A tleap script that builds the chain and sets N, CA, C and O, in Angstrom:
source leaprc.protein.ff14SB
mol = sequence {
  NGLN VAL GLN LEU VAL GLU SER GLY GLY GLY
  LEU VAL GLN GLY GLY GLY SER LEU ARG LEU
  SER CYS ALA ALA SER GLY PHE THR PHE SER
  ASN TYR ALA MET ASN TRP TYR ARG GLN ALA
  PRO GLY LYS GLU ARG GLU PHE VAL ALA LYS
  ILE TYR TRP ASN GLY GLY SER TYR ALA ASP
  SER VAL LYS GLY ARG PHE THR ILE SER ARG
  ASP ASN ALA LYS ASN MET VAL TYR LEU GLN
  MET ASN SER LEU GLU SER GLU ASP THR ALA
  VAL TYR TYR CYS ASN VAL ASN TRP ALA ARG
  LYS GLU TYR TRP GLY GLN GLY THR GLN VAL
  THR VAL SER CSER
}
set mol.1.N position { -112.539 232.920 31.057 }
set mol.1.CA position { -113.192 232.692 29.792 }
set mol.1.C position { -113.990 233.932 29.402 }
set mol.1.O position { -114.387 234.732 30.250 }
set mol.2.N position { -114.212 234.069 28.100 }
set mol.2.CA position { -114.960 235.223 27.601 }
set mol.2.C position { -116.416 235.121 28.016 }
set mol.2.O position { -117.062 234.090 27.827 }
set mol.3.N position { -116.922 236.212 28.587 }
set mol.3.CA position { -118.341 236.284 28.942 }
set mol.3.C position { -118.902 237.616 28.485 }
set mol.3.O position { -118.270 238.662 28.634 }
set mol.4.N position { -120.096 237.559 27.928 }
set mol.4.CA position { -120.832 238.743 27.504 }
set mol.4.C position { -122.230 238.641 28.093 }
set mol.4.O position { -122.913 237.633 27.914 }
set mol.5.N position { -122.657 239.687 28.797 }
set mol.5.CA position { -123.967 239.670 29.441 }
set mol.5.C position { -124.726 240.931 29.044 }
set mol.5.O position { -124.336 242.044 29.395 }
set mol.6.N position { -125.818 240.737 28.305 }
set mol.6.CA position { -126.638 241.854 27.861 }
set mol.6.C position { -127.733 242.169 28.874 }
set mol.6.O position { -128.165 241.302 29.634 }
set mol.7.N position { -128.173 243.420 28.871 }
set mol.7.CA position { -129.298 243.844 29.686 }
set mol.7.C position { -129.929 245.077 29.053 }
set mol.7.O position { -129.359 245.692 28.151 }
set mol.8.N position { -131.117 245.427 29.543 }
set mol.8.CA position { -131.752 246.659 29.112 }
set mol.8.C position { -132.902 246.502 28.147 }
set mol.8.O position { -133.545 247.487 27.785 }
set mol.9.N position { -133.172 245.284 27.723 }
set mol.9.CA position { -134.294 245.082 26.818 }
set mol.9.C position { -135.627 245.273 27.523 }
set mol.9.O position { -135.684 245.441 28.741 }
set mol.10.N position { -136.699 245.245 26.736 }
set mol.10.CA position { -138.022 245.394 27.310 }
set mol.10.C position { -139.060 245.695 26.255 }
set mol.10.O position { -138.815 245.575 25.055 }
set mol.11.N position { -140.222 246.090 26.733 }
set mol.11.CA position { -141.350 246.436 25.863 }
set mol.11.C position { -141.438 247.961 25.782 }
set mol.11.O position { -141.436 248.650 26.802 }
set mol.12.N position { -141.513 248.469 24.563 }
set mol.12.CA position { -141.575 249.917 24.367 }
set mol.12.C position { -142.536 250.222 23.225 }
set mol.12.O position { -142.690 249.427 22.298 }
set mol.13.N position { -143.170 251.363 23.303 }
set mol.13.CA position { -144.065 251.767 22.218 }
set mol.13.C position { -143.259 252.267 21.022 }
set mol.13.O position { -142.137 252.751 21.170 }
set mol.14.N position { -143.845 252.144 19.851 }
set mol.14.CA position { -143.215 252.673 18.663 }
set mol.14.C position { -142.876 254.144 18.831 }
set mol.14.O position { -143.677 254.918 19.355 }
set mol.15.N position { -141.687 254.528 18.384 }
set mol.15.CA position { -141.217 255.893 18.551 }
set mol.15.C position { -140.424 256.109 19.831 }
set mol.15.O position { -139.803 257.156 20.017 }
set mol.16.N position { -140.447 255.125 20.701 }
set mol.16.CA position { -139.753 255.238 21.971 }
set mol.16.C position { -138.274 254.890 21.877 }
set mol.16.O position { -137.734 254.664 20.793 }
set mol.17.N position { -137.635 254.853 23.041 }
set mol.17.CA position { -136.194 254.608 23.123 }
set mol.17.C position { -135.880 253.543 24.164 }
set mol.17.O position { -136.615 253.357 25.133 }
set mol.18.N position { -134.782 252.858 23.940 }
set mol.18.CA position { -134.215 251.928 24.904 }
set mol.18.C position { -132.701 252.009 24.811 }
set mol.18.O position { -132.146 252.353 23.768 }
set mol.19.N position { -132.042 251.690 25.916 }
set mol.19.CA position { -130.578 251.612 25.917 }
set mol.19.C position { -130.169 250.225 26.375 }
set mol.19.O position { -130.444 249.824 27.506 }
set mol.20.N position { -129.514 249.501 25.493 }
set mol.20.CA position { -129.003 248.179 25.834 }
set mol.20.C position { -127.573 248.294 26.347 }
set mol.20.O position { -126.811 249.164 25.926 }
set mol.21.N position { -127.229 247.396 27.265 }
set mol.21.CA position { -125.874 247.346 27.807 }
set mol.21.C position { -125.323 245.933 27.652 }
set mol.21.O position { -126.065 244.951 27.648 }
set mol.22.N position { -124.015 245.861 27.527 }
set mol.22.CA position { -123.338 244.568 27.458 }
set mol.22.C position { -122.094 244.644 28.334 }
set mol.22.O position { -121.207 245.466 28.101 }
set mol.23.N position { -122.038 243.782 29.338 }
set mol.23.CA position { -120.874 243.692 30.218 }
set mol.23.C position { -119.961 242.586 29.710 }
set mol.23.O position { -120.385 241.442 29.544 }
set mol.24.N position { -118.715 242.936 29.467 }
set mol.24.CA position { -117.755 241.981 28.899 }
set mol.24.C position { -116.675 241.637 29.922 }
set mol.24.O position { -116.278 242.480 30.727 }
set mol.25.N position { -116.207 240.397 29.882 }
set mol.25.CA position { -115.123 239.976 30.748 }
set mol.25.C position { -114.367 238.821 30.100 }
set mol.25.O position { -114.862 238.175 29.176 }
set mol.26.N position { -113.158 238.575 30.603 }
set mol.26.CA position { -112.378 237.434 30.127 }
set mol.26.C position { -111.400 237.745 29.014 }
set mol.26.O position { -110.709 236.849 28.530 }
set mol.27.N position { -111.331 239.000 28.602 }
set mol.27.CA position { -110.384 239.391 27.563 }
set mol.27.C position { -110.068 240.873 27.737 }
set mol.27.O position { -110.746 241.581 28.483 }
set mol.28.N position { -109.031 241.333 27.041 }
set mol.28.CA position { -108.630 242.729 27.145 }
set mol.28.C position { -109.578 243.567 26.287 }
set mol.28.O position { -109.352 243.772 25.095 }
set mol.29.N position { -110.628 244.036 26.918 }
set mol.29.CA position { -111.767 244.650 26.247 }
set mol.29.C position { -111.350 245.770 25.304 }
set mol.29.O position { -111.827 245.831 24.170 }
set mol.30.N position { -110.478 246.646 25.750 }
set mol.30.CA position { -110.144 247.837 24.973 }
set mol.30.C position { -109.446 247.511 23.657 }
set mol.30.O position { -109.349 248.373 22.783 }
set mol.31.N position { -108.961 246.290 23.501 }
set mol.31.CA position { -108.221 245.918 22.301 }
set mol.31.C position { -109.097 245.397 21.166 }
set mol.31.O position { -108.606 245.147 20.065 }
set mol.32.N position { -110.397 245.234 21.432 }
set mol.32.CA position { -111.243 244.537 20.469 }
set mol.32.C position { -112.459 245.360 20.056 }
set mol.32.O position { -113.061 246.077 20.856 }
set mol.33.N position { -112.794 245.227 18.767 }
set mol.33.CA position { -114.051 245.770 18.284 }
set mol.33.C position { -115.200 244.962 18.884 }
set mol.33.O position { -115.084 243.755 19.095 }
set mol.34.N position { -116.294 245.639 19.150 }
set mol.34.CA position { -117.477 244.994 19.713 }
set mol.34.C position { -118.663 245.207 18.778 }
set mol.34.O position { -118.761 246.220 18.086 }
set mol.35.N position { -119.551 244.231 18.781 }
set mol.35.CA position { -120.679 244.254 17.857 }
set mol.35.C position { -122.007 244.031 18.560 }
set mol.35.O position { -122.072 243.410 19.621 }
set mol.36.N position { -123.051 244.544 17.957 }
set mol.36.CA position { -124.426 244.179 18.312 }
set mol.36.C position { -125.073 243.527 17.085 }
set mol.36.O position { -124.948 244.010 15.960 }
set mol.37.N position { -125.764 242.419 17.339 }
set mol.37.CA position { -126.561 241.740 16.327 }
set mol.37.C position { -127.979 241.596 16.871 }
set mol.37.O position { -128.227 241.814 18.057 }
set mol.38.N position { -128.894 241.231 15.998 }
set mol.38.CA position { -130.256 240.951 16.453 }
set mol.38.C position { -130.862 239.829 15.615 }
set mol.38.O position { -130.463 239.579 14.477 }
set mol.39.N position { -131.836 239.167 16.223 }
set mol.39.CA position { -132.539 238.091 15.526 }
set mol.39.C position { -134.028 238.208 15.811 }
set mol.39.O position { -134.476 238.072 16.950 }
set mol.40.N position { -134.779 238.462 14.752 }
set mol.40.CA position { -136.231 238.547 14.852 }
set mol.40.C position { -136.830 237.156 14.660 }
set mol.40.O position { -136.191 236.283 14.072 }
set mol.41.N position { -138.039 236.944 15.147 }
set mol.41.CA position { -138.679 235.624 14.999 }
set mol.41.C position { -138.748 235.195 13.543 }
set mol.41.O position { -139.219 235.944 12.687 }
set mol.42.N position { -138.274 233.983 13.265 }
set mol.42.CA position { -138.335 233.436 11.920 }
set mol.42.C position { -137.306 233.989 10.957 }
set mol.42.O position { -137.339 233.685 9.764 }
set mol.43.N position { -136.384 234.807 11.472 }
set mol.43.CA position { -135.375 235.408 10.594 }
set mol.43.C position { -133.978 235.047 11.064 }
set mol.43.O position { -133.787 234.607 12.198 }
set mol.44.N position { -133.005 235.234 10.185 }
set mol.44.CA position { -131.630 234.985 10.553 }
set mol.44.C position { -131.090 236.140 11.395 }
set mol.44.O position { -131.586 237.266 11.350 }
set mol.45.N position { -130.059 235.812 12.159 }
set mol.45.CA position { -129.392 236.852 12.942 }
set mol.45.C position { -128.741 237.852 11.990 }
set mol.45.O position { -128.136 237.467 10.989 }
set mol.46.N position { -128.874 239.150 12.315 }
set mol.46.CA position { -128.330 240.171 11.428 }
set mol.46.C position { -127.497 241.178 12.199 }
set mol.46.O position { -127.724 241.431 13.382 }
set mol.47.N position { -126.533 241.741 11.499 }
set mol.47.CA position { -125.659 242.757 12.068 }
set mol.47.C position { -126.436 244.037 12.325 }
set mol.47.O position { -127.282 244.433 11.523 }
set mol.48.N position { -126.142 244.683 13.451 }
set mol.48.CA position { -126.768 245.963 13.785 }
set mol.48.C position { -125.733 247.081 13.831 }
set mol.48.O position { -125.881 248.100 13.155 }
set mol.49.N position { -124.681 246.887 14.633 }
set mol.49.CA position { -123.698 247.968 14.806 }
set mol.49.C position { -122.381 247.391 15.298 }
set mol.49.O position { -122.320 246.327 15.915 }
set mol.50.N position { -121.322 248.150 14.993 }
set mol.50.CA position { -119.971 247.753 15.386 }
set mol.50.C position { -119.247 248.983 15.889 }
set mol.50.O position { -119.430 250.081 15.361 }
set mol.51.N position { -118.427 248.801 16.907 }
set mol.51.CA position { -117.611 249.918 17.370 }
set mol.51.C position { -116.166 249.480 17.462 }
set mol.51.O position { -115.841 248.440 18.036 }
set mol.52.N position { -115.313 250.293 16.884 }
set mol.52.CA position { -113.892 250.063 16.990 }
set mol.52.C position { -113.410 250.842 18.218 }
set mol.52.O position { -114.035 250.755 19.275 }
set mol.53.N position { -112.337 251.582 18.107 }
set mol.53.CA position { -111.813 252.248 19.282 }
set mol.53.C position { -112.402 253.640 19.452 }
set mol.53.O position { -112.464 254.158 20.567 }
set mol.54.N position { -112.831 254.242 18.361 }
set mol.54.CA position { -113.384 255.594 18.483 }
set mol.54.C position { -114.496 255.886 17.490 }
set mol.54.O position { -114.856 257.046 17.291 }
set mol.55.N position { -115.034 254.876 16.879 }
set mol.55.CA position { -116.092 255.137 15.915 }
set mol.55.C position { -116.895 253.885 15.634 }
set mol.55.O position { -116.437 252.766 15.868 }
set mol.56.N position { -118.116 254.093 15.123 }
set mol.56.CA position { -118.985 252.962 14.883 }
set mol.56.C position { -119.439 252.881 13.440 }
set mol.56.O position { -119.330 253.841 12.676 }
set mol.57.N position { -119.946 251.723 13.088 }
set mol.57.CA position { -120.589 251.533 11.801 }
set mol.57.C position { -121.922 250.839 12.049 }
set mol.57.O position { -122.089 250.142 13.049 }
set mol.58.N position { -122.871 251.032 11.136 }
set mol.58.CA position { -124.239 250.617 11.368 }
set mol.58.C position { -124.864 249.959 10.139 }
set mol.58.O position { -124.499 250.237 8.997 }
set mol.59.N position { -125.808 249.086 10.420 }
set mol.59.CA position { -126.650 248.587 9.354 }
set mol.59.C position { -127.510 249.737 8.835 }
set mol.59.O position { -127.888 250.631 9.593 }
set mol.60.N position { -127.812 249.707 7.557 }
set mol.60.CA position { -128.613 250.783 6.966 }
set mol.60.C position { -129.958 250.936 7.663 }
set mol.60.O position { -130.487 252.042 7.768 }
set mol.61.N position { -130.508 249.824 8.141 }
set mol.61.CA position { -131.844 249.857 8.733 }
set mol.61.C position { -131.895 250.627 10.053 }
set mol.61.O position { -132.973 251.030 10.489 }
set mol.62.N position { -130.746 250.836 10.689 }
set mol.62.CA position { -130.736 251.515 11.991 }
set mol.62.C position { -129.955 252.820 11.968 }
set mol.62.O position { -129.940 253.558 12.954 }
set mol.63.N position { -129.311 253.104 10.852 }
set mol.63.CA position { -128.471 254.295 10.755 }
set mol.63.C position { -129.302 255.541 11.031 }
set mol.63.O position { -130.388 255.711 10.479 }
set mol.64.N position { -128.775 256.414 11.896 }
set mol.64.CA position { -129.482 257.638 12.252 }
set mol.64.C position { -130.427 257.489 13.424 }
set mol.64.O position { -130.899 258.485 13.972 }
set mol.65.N position { -130.712 256.252 13.816 }
set mol.65.CA position { -131.606 256.016 14.953 }
set mol.65.C position { -130.881 255.367 16.130 }
set mol.65.O position { -131.211 255.634 17.286 }
set mol.66.N position { -129.904 254.524 15.843 }
set mol.66.CA position { -129.164 253.805 16.890 }
set mol.66.C position { -127.755 254.378 17.002 }
set mol.66.O position { -127.171 254.834 16.019 }
set mol.67.N position { -127.221 254.342 18.232 }
set mol.67.CA position { -125.851 254.779 18.470 }
set mol.67.C position { -125.145 253.768 19.355 }
set mol.67.O position { -125.626 253.433 20.438 }
set mol.68.N position { -124.011 253.288 18.896 }
set mol.68.CA position { -123.205 252.358 19.689 }
set mol.68.C position { -122.098 253.148 20.370 }
set mol.68.O position { -121.537 254.080 19.794 }
set mol.69.N position { -121.790 252.757 21.617 }
set mol.69.CA position { -120.724 253.410 22.359 }
set mol.69.C position { -120.079 252.389 23.284 }
set mol.69.O position { -120.601 251.292 23.480 }
set mol.70.N position { -118.942 252.764 23.847 }
set mol.70.CA position { -118.251 251.866 24.759 }
set mol.70.C position { -117.578 252.652 25.868 }
set mol.70.O position { -117.244 253.827 25.714 }
set mol.71.N position { -117.386 251.964 27.001 }
set mol.71.CA position { -116.663 252.511 28.130 }
set mol.71.C position { -115.572 251.511 28.473 }
set mol.71.O position { -115.829 250.508 29.140 }
set mol.72.N position { -114.379 251.777 28.028 }
set mol.72.CA position { -113.289 250.818 28.227 }
set mol.72.C position { -112.909 250.673 29.690 }
set mol.72.O position { -112.392 249.629 30.086 }
set mol.73.N position { -113.151 251.692 30.500 }
set mol.73.CA position { -112.835 251.599 31.931 }
set mol.73.C position { -113.756 250.620 32.645 }
set mol.73.O position { -113.384 250.022 33.654 }
set mol.74.N position { -114.965 250.465 32.109 }
set mol.74.CA position { -115.957 249.589 32.739 }
set mol.74.C position { -116.165 248.285 31.962 }
set mol.74.O position { -116.953 247.436 32.379 }
set mol.75.N position { -115.473 248.124 30.853 }
set mol.75.CA position { -115.669 246.941 29.995 }
set mol.75.C position { -117.132 246.806 29.570 }
set mol.75.O position { -117.718 245.726 29.640 }
set mol.76.N position { -117.697 247.912 29.134 }
set mol.76.CA position { -119.102 247.942 28.753 }
set mol.76.C position { -119.252 248.471 27.326 }
set mol.76.O position { -118.507 249.345 26.881 }
set mol.77.N position { -120.236 247.915 26.630 }
set mol.77.CA position { -120.637 248.450 25.338 }
set mol.77.C position { -122.141 248.684 25.385 }
set mol.77.O position { -122.879 247.913 25.998 }
set mol.78.N position { -122.586 249.750 24.737 }
set mol.78.CA position { -123.978 250.168 24.812 }
set mol.78.C position { -124.571 250.317 23.419 }
set mol.78.O position { -123.865 250.517 22.430 }
set mol.79.N position { -125.889 250.212 23.379 }
set mol.79.CA position { -126.607 250.498 22.139 }
set mol.79.C position { -127.810 251.362 22.507 }
set mol.79.O position { -128.782 250.880 23.089 }
set mol.80.N position { -127.728 252.643 22.159 }
set mol.80.CA position { -128.839 253.556 22.356 }
set mol.80.C position { -129.742 253.475 21.135 }
set mol.80.O position { -129.311 253.725 20.009 }
set mol.81.N position { -131.001 253.123 21.374 }
set mol.81.CA position { -131.940 252.925 20.277 }
set mol.81.C position { -133.064 253.941 20.406 }
set mol.81.O position { -133.810 253.932 21.385 }
set mol.82.N position { -133.180 254.811 19.421 }
set mol.82.CA position { -134.224 255.842 19.395 }
set mol.82.C position { -135.161 255.603 18.218 }
set mol.82.O position { -134.847 254.850 17.296 }
set mol.83.N position { -136.297 256.247 18.266 }
set mol.83.CA position { -137.292 256.149 17.190 }
set mol.83.C position { -137.554 254.692 16.824 }
set mol.83.O position { -137.543 254.318 15.652 }
set mol.84.N position { -137.788 253.891 17.839 }
set mol.84.CA position { -137.962 252.458 17.616 }
set mol.84.C position { -139.211 252.169 16.803 }
set mol.84.O position { -140.244 252.826 16.933 }
set mol.85.N position { -139.069 251.145 15.951 }
set mol.85.CA position { -140.138 250.717 15.062 }
set mol.85.C position { -140.458 249.257 15.347 }
set mol.85.O position { -139.655 248.538 15.941 }
set mol.86.N position { -141.633 248.831 14.918 }
set mol.86.CA position { -142.027 247.434 15.166 }
set mol.86.C position { -141.024 246.469 14.524 }
set mol.86.O position { -140.822 245.361 15.021 }
set mol.87.N position { -140.402 246.888 13.428 }
set mol.87.CA position { -139.408 246.042 12.754 }
set mol.87.C position { -138.141 245.854 13.575 }
set mol.87.O position { -137.314 245.004 13.246 }
set mol.88.N position { -137.977 246.628 14.628 }
set mol.88.CA position { -136.814 246.481 15.497 }
set mol.88.C position { -137.020 245.398 16.551 }
set mol.88.O position { -136.090 245.071 17.288 }
set mol.89.N position { -138.223 244.841 16.632 }
set mol.89.CA position { -138.492 243.768 17.586 }
set mol.89.C position { -137.613 242.575 17.290 }
set mol.89.O position { -137.629 242.036 16.184 }
set mol.90.N position { -136.837 242.161 18.295 }
set mol.90.CA position { -135.877 241.066 18.110 }
set mol.90.C position { -135.184 240.791 19.439 }
set mol.90.O position { -135.322 241.544 20.403 }
set mol.91.N position { -134.439 239.694 19.462 }
set mol.91.CA position { -133.486 239.464 20.535 }
set mol.91.C position { -132.159 240.087 20.088 }
set mol.91.O position { -131.670 239.820 18.990 }
set mol.92.N position { -131.597 240.908 20.948 }
set mol.92.CA position { -130.355 241.619 20.636 }
set mol.92.C position { -129.190 240.949 21.355 }
set mol.92.O position { -129.265 240.638 22.543 }
set mol.93.N position { -128.112 240.736 20.604 }
set mol.93.CA position { -126.948 240.024 21.112 }
set mol.93.C position { -125.693 240.880 21.011 }
set mol.93.O position { -125.483 241.598 20.034 }
set mol.94.N position { -124.884 240.787 22.022 }
set mol.94.CA position { -123.548 241.367 22.033 }
set mol.94.C position { -122.575 240.314 21.477 }
set mol.94.O position { -122.763 239.115 21.684 }
set mol.95.N position { -121.548 240.771 20.782 }
set mol.95.CA position { -120.647 239.827 20.103 }
set mol.95.C position { -119.226 240.365 20.069 }
set mol.95.O position { -118.994 241.566 19.930 }
set mol.96.N position { -118.282 239.440 20.201 }
set mol.96.CA position { -116.879 239.773 20.000 }
set mol.96.C position { -116.202 238.613 19.293 }
set mol.96.O position { -116.525 237.449 19.531 }
set mol.97.N position { -115.267 238.944 18.428 }
set mol.97.CA position { -114.419 237.921 17.822 }
set mol.97.C position { -113.100 237.947 18.558 }
set mol.97.O position { -112.318 238.885 18.399 }
set mol.98.N position { -112.842 236.934 19.358 }
set mol.98.CA position { -111.638 236.885 20.176 }
set mol.98.C position { -110.903 235.590 19.890 }
set mol.98.O position { -111.497 234.512 19.922 }
set mol.99.N position { -109.628 235.692 19.615 }
set mol.99.CA position { -108.808 234.517 19.285 }
set mol.99.C position { -109.445 233.720 18.143 }
set mol.99.O position { -109.475 232.490 18.172 }
set mol.100.N position { -109.949 234.434 17.148 }
set mol.100.CA position { -110.537 233.851 15.934 }
set mol.100.C position { -111.758 232.989 16.225 }
set mol.100.O position { -112.071 232.068 15.471 }
set mol.101.N position { -112.441 233.293 17.316 }
set mol.101.CA position { -113.677 232.589 17.646 }
set mol.101.C position { -114.730 233.625 18.009 }
set mol.101.O position { -114.442 234.635 18.652 }
set mol.102.N position { -115.966 233.348 17.576 }
set mol.102.CA position { -117.065 234.257 17.886 }
set mol.102.C position { -117.657 233.921 19.254 }
set mol.102.O position { -117.901 232.759 19.578 }
set mol.103.N position { -117.879 234.961 20.036 }
set mol.103.CA position { -118.529 234.793 21.336 }
set mol.103.C position { -119.796 235.637 21.359 }
set mol.103.O position { -119.850 236.742 20.819 }
set mol.104.N position { -120.822 235.069 22.012 }
set mol.104.CA position { -122.133 235.710 22.073 }
set mol.104.C position { -122.649 235.732 23.494 }
set mol.104.O position { -122.359 234.839 24.290 }
set mol.105.N position { -123.423 236.772 23.807 }
set mol.105.CA position { -124.147 236.779 25.061 }
set mol.105.C position { -125.422 235.961 24.928 }
set mol.105.O position { -125.671 235.328 23.902 }
set mol.106.N position { -126.219 235.988 25.983 }
set mol.106.CA position { -127.462 235.217 25.992 }
set mol.106.C position { -128.592 235.954 25.288 }
set mol.106.O position { -129.624 235.364 24.969 }
set mol.107.N position { -128.391 237.238 25.049 }
set mol.107.CA position { -129.390 238.045 24.353 }
set mol.107.C position { -130.351 238.734 25.294 }
set mol.107.O position { -130.568 238.294 26.423 }
set mol.108.N position { -130.925 239.825 24.808 }
set mol.108.CA position { -131.953 240.552 25.551 }
set mol.108.C position { -133.083 240.894 24.584 }
set mol.108.O position { -132.841 241.377 23.478 }
set mol.109.N position { -134.307 240.643 25.007 }
set mol.109.CA position { -135.469 240.804 24.140 }
set mol.109.C position { -135.901 242.266 24.086 }
set mol.109.O position { -136.055 242.923 25.116 }
set mol.110.N position { -136.089 242.755 22.884 }
set mol.110.CA position { -136.664 244.082 22.646 }
set mol.110.C position { -137.957 243.894 21.864 }
set mol.110.O position { -137.967 243.300 20.786 }
set mol.111.N position { -139.036 244.405 22.418 }
set mol.111.CA position { -140.336 244.311 21.755 }
set mol.111.C position { -140.900 245.717 21.584 }
set mol.111.O position { -141.054 246.458 22.555 }
set mol.112.N position { -141.205 246.072 20.345 }
set mol.112.CA position { -141.732 247.396 20.039 }
set mol.112.C position { -143.182 247.229 19.616 }
set mol.112.O position { -143.484 246.552 18.634 }
set mol.113.N position { -144.063 247.848 20.363 }
set mol.113.CA position { -145.496 247.757 20.045 }
set mol.113.C position { -145.892 248.904 19.117 }
set mol.113.O position { -145.413 250.030 19.242 }
set mol.114.N position { -146.781 248.577 18.187 }
set mol.114.CA position { -147.189 249.599 17.216 }
set mol.114.C position { -148.448 250.308 17.689 }
set mol.114.O position { -148.947 251.202 17.006 }
savepdb mol mol.pdb
quit
């Protein structure tokens, strides 16, 4: 079965950096686009970044600060987050659409202190 496990969240000061990781299993990882979403307290879940096979796309709010990457040999997807702001505080989720169904990890908390 499809499993996504996020890690790497934590507490960081504004302006700092974090690198999130997502370990994927249960499907042919290299064949699928992977996504990161986030959900802040009291807000809806929102798109952050997507990676296809060799390139990514980003929400305007993170463009230029976040970088998504993947390692197909390890079935891993990453989100490098730089210049973090208090508005980036949220639970971050890894996501894949596989067999026309959305799959989500359990999420990892990122808290940015001002």
